[in-house]
C-alpha positions as CSV (number, residue, x, y, z in Angstrom):
1,X,-14.6,-8.4,38.5
2,X,-12.6,-8.2,35.7
3,X,-9.4,-10.5,35.6
4,X,-6.9,-11.3,33.0
5,X,-6.5,-9.2,30.2
6,X,-10.2,-7.4,31.3
7,X,-8.6,-5.8,34.0
8,X,-5.4,-3.9,32.9
9,X,-5.6,-0.3,33.0
10,X,-5.0,0.6,28.9
11,X,-5.0,4.2,29.9
12,X,-1.9,5.7,30.3
13,X,-1.6,9.1,31.0
14,X,1.7,10.1,29.5
15,X,3.5,12.0,31.2
16,X,6.0,10.0,31.5
17,X,6.0,8.9,27.8
18,X,8.1,10.6,24.9
19,X,7.2,10.1,20.9
20,X,10.2,10.8,18.5
21,X,9.7,11.0,15.0
22,X,12.6,11.5,11.8
23,X,10.9,10.3,8.8
24,X,11.4,7.3,8.3
25,X,12.0,6.2,12.1
26,X,10.1,6.5,14.9
27,X,10.1,5.8,18.4
28,X,8.2,5.9,21.2
29,X,9.7,5.7,25.4
30,X,7.3,4.6,27.8
31,X,10.2,5.5,31.2
32,X,7.9,4.0,33.9
33,X,4.5,4.0,32.0
34,X,2.7,1.5,33.3
35,X,5.0,0.0,36.0
36,X,7.5,2.7,37.7
37,X,10.2,0.3,37.3
38,X,10.2,-0.2,34.1
39,X,11.1,0.7,30.8
40,X,10.0,0.2,27.7
41,X,11.6,1.8,23.8
42,X,9.3,0.3,20.5
43,X,11.6,1.4,17.7
44,X,9.8,1.5,14.4
45,X,11.3,1.8,11.2
46,X,8.5,2.5,7.5
47,X,10.7,0.9,4.2
48,X,11.6,3.9,1.7
49,X,13.4,3.6,-1.3
50,X,14.5,6.4,-3.1
51,X,12.6,7.6,-6.7
52,X,10.4,4.2,-5.9
53,X,7.1,5.8,-4.9
54,X,5.5,2.7,-5.0
55,X,7.6,0.4,-2.9
56,X,7.5,2.9,-0.4
57,X,4.2,3.6,-0.3
58,X,3.7,0.1,0.9
59,X,2.2,-0.1,4.2
60,X,4.3,-1.9,6.4
61,X,6.6,-1.3,9.0
62,X,8.9,-3.1,11.3
63,X,9.1,-2.9,15.2
64,X,11.3,-3.5,17.9
65,X,11.0,-3.2,21.9
66,X,13.5,-3.3,24.4
67,X,12.3,-3.7,27.9
68,X,14.4,-2.7,31.0
69,X,14.5,-2.8,34.5
70,X,16.3,-0.5,37.4
71,X,15.1,-3.7,39.9
72,X,17.6,-5.9,40.8
73,X,15.8,-8.8,41.1
74,X,14.1,-11.2,38.9
75,X,10.6,-9.6,37.0
76,X,8.0,-11.3,34.5
77,X,7.6,-9.7,31.6
78,X,5.2,-10.2,29.0
79,X,5.0,-8.1,25.7
80,X,1.5,-8.1,23.6
81,X,1.3,-6.2,20.2
82,X,-1.5,-5.0,19.1
83,X,-1.9,-2.4,15.8
84,X,-5.6,-1.5,15.5
85,X,-7.7,-4.3,13.0
86,X,-4.1,-4.8,10.7
87,X,-4.1,-7.9,9.9
88,X,-0.8,-9.0,10.0
89,X,0.0,-11.3,7.2
90,X,3.9,-12.3,8.3
91,X,5.1,-12.0,11.8
92,X,8.8,-12.4,12.7
93,X,9.3,-12.7,16.8
94,X,13.0,-12.7,17.1
95,X,14.1,-12.4,21.0
96,X,17.6,-10.8,21.9
97,X,18.5,-10.6,25.4
98,X,21.3,-7.6,25.1
99,X,22.4,-7.5,28.7
100,X,20.9,-10.1,30.9
101,X,22.1,-7.5,34.1
102,X,18.8,-5.6,33.1
103,X,16.8,-8.5,34.3
104,X,18.9,-9.9,37.2
105,X,19.8,-13.2,35.4
106,X,23.2,-14.5,35.8
107,X,25.7,-13.9,34.1
């Protein structure tokens, strides 16, 4: 029997997920997937500079993730970001807790 990350079910059915795109932005909402009490929103933007094809075509993007829950109890959440076999040269991790109430913490 597999344990740890090998035991995860990576096959989301997608019935509760939606993808939206409005160039140069896109966002995906996982509402109840993989956990029925969890909502994950992934927002991304690619650089676009008018009249500058060279810099606008760089394979770069910025991603932000928002995790929220309807539960009024403590939840332990981890976010892992994998992007195929792409080499991530520079990674900036910034954690911003917008509303601690969403996570059941004391204000």
